[in-house]
C-alpha positions in Angstrom: 40.8 26.6 -213.9 42.6 25.0 -211.0 39.3 25.0 -209.1 37.8 22.9 -211.9 40.7 20.5 -211.8 40.4 20.0 -208.0 36.7 19.6 -208.3 37.2 16.7 -210.7 38.4 14.6 -207.7 35.8 13.3 -205.3 35.8 14.3 -201.6 37.0 11.8 -199.1 34.4 10.1 -197.0 34.2 11.5 -193.4 36.5 9.0 -191.7 38.7 7.6 -194.5 42.4 7.2 -195.1 43.5 7.6 -198.7 46.5 5.3 -198.0 44.1 2.3 -198.4 42.8 3.3 -201.9 44.1 3.2 -205.4 43.1 6.7 -206.2 43.4 10.2 -204.8 40.7 12.2 -203.1 40.4 15.9 -203.6 42.0 16.5 -200.2 45.1 14.5 -201.2 45.5 16.4 -204.5 45.2 19.8 -202.8 47.6 18.9 -200.0 50.1 17.5 -202.5 49.9 20.6 -204.7 50.3 22.8 -201.6 53.3 20.9 -200.5 54.9 21.1 -203.9 54.2 24.7 -204.7 53.2 26.5 -201.5 49.8 27.1 -202.9 48.4 28.9 -199.9 51.4 31.3 -199.8 51.0 32.0 -203.6 47.3 32.7 -203.1 47.7 35.0 -200.2 50.6 36.8 -201.8 48.6 37.2 -205.0 45.7 38.8 -203.0 48.1 41.0 -201.2 49.7 42.3 -204.4 46.3 42.8 -206.0 45.2 44.9 -203.0 48.4 47.0 -203.2 47.6 47.7 -206.9 44.0 48.7 -205.9 45.3 51.1 -203.2 47.7 52.7 -205.7 45.0 53.0 -208.3 42.6 54.6 -205.8 45.2 57.2 -204.8 45.2 58.5 -208.4 41.5 57.7 -209.1 39.6 58.4 -205.8 36.2 58.3 -207.5 36.5 54.7 -208.6 34.0 52.3 -207.1 34.3 48.5 -206.8 31.8 48.1 -209.6 33.8 50.2 -212.1 37.3 49.3 -211.0 38.7 46.9 -213.7 42.4 46.6 -213.1 42.7 43.7 -215.5 40.2 45.3 -218.0 37.7 42.4 -217.6 36.6 41.8 -214.0 35.5 44.3 -211.5 37.2 44.7 -208.1 34.4 42.9 -206.1 34.6 39.8 -208.4 38.4 39.8 -208.3 38.4 39.7 -204.5 35.5 37.2 -204.3 37.1 34.8 -206.8 40.4 34.9 -204.9 38.8 34.3 -201.5 36.5 31.6 -202.9 39.5 29.7 -204.3 41.4 30.2 -201.0 38.4 28.9 -199.1 38.2 25.8 -201.4 41.9 25.1 -200.8 41.6 25.5 -197.1 38.3 23.6 -196.6 38.6 20.8 -199.1 42.3 20.4 -198.6 41.8 20.4 -194.9 44.6 22.9 -194.6 45.1 25.9 -192.3 46.0 29.5 -192.9 49.0 30.4 -190.9 49.1 33.6 -188.9 51.7 35.1 -191.2 49.4 34.6 -194.2 46.2 35.7 -192.3 47.6 39.1 -191.4 
């Protein structure tokens, strides 16, 4: 859902400065949201917590596969990870932000 909201804003031209316009580019919205809510930290923490749940589940259910592992009852493990990483990539790329070392490890 947030991805859809961010995608409603247009990308900034290659060498532009949003301070000269009357509207916000996608990069501006993402950067503002990250500054206000620590979006990158929230995303990396969410992925880390999800992976802890997966490891705990696999200790009890070692025969589970990525295709049949549905921790939320809807989406398999592979899709869960891909969705989180795709959203993180969108935030980093379109927001022209960087992943700090503490979030990357």
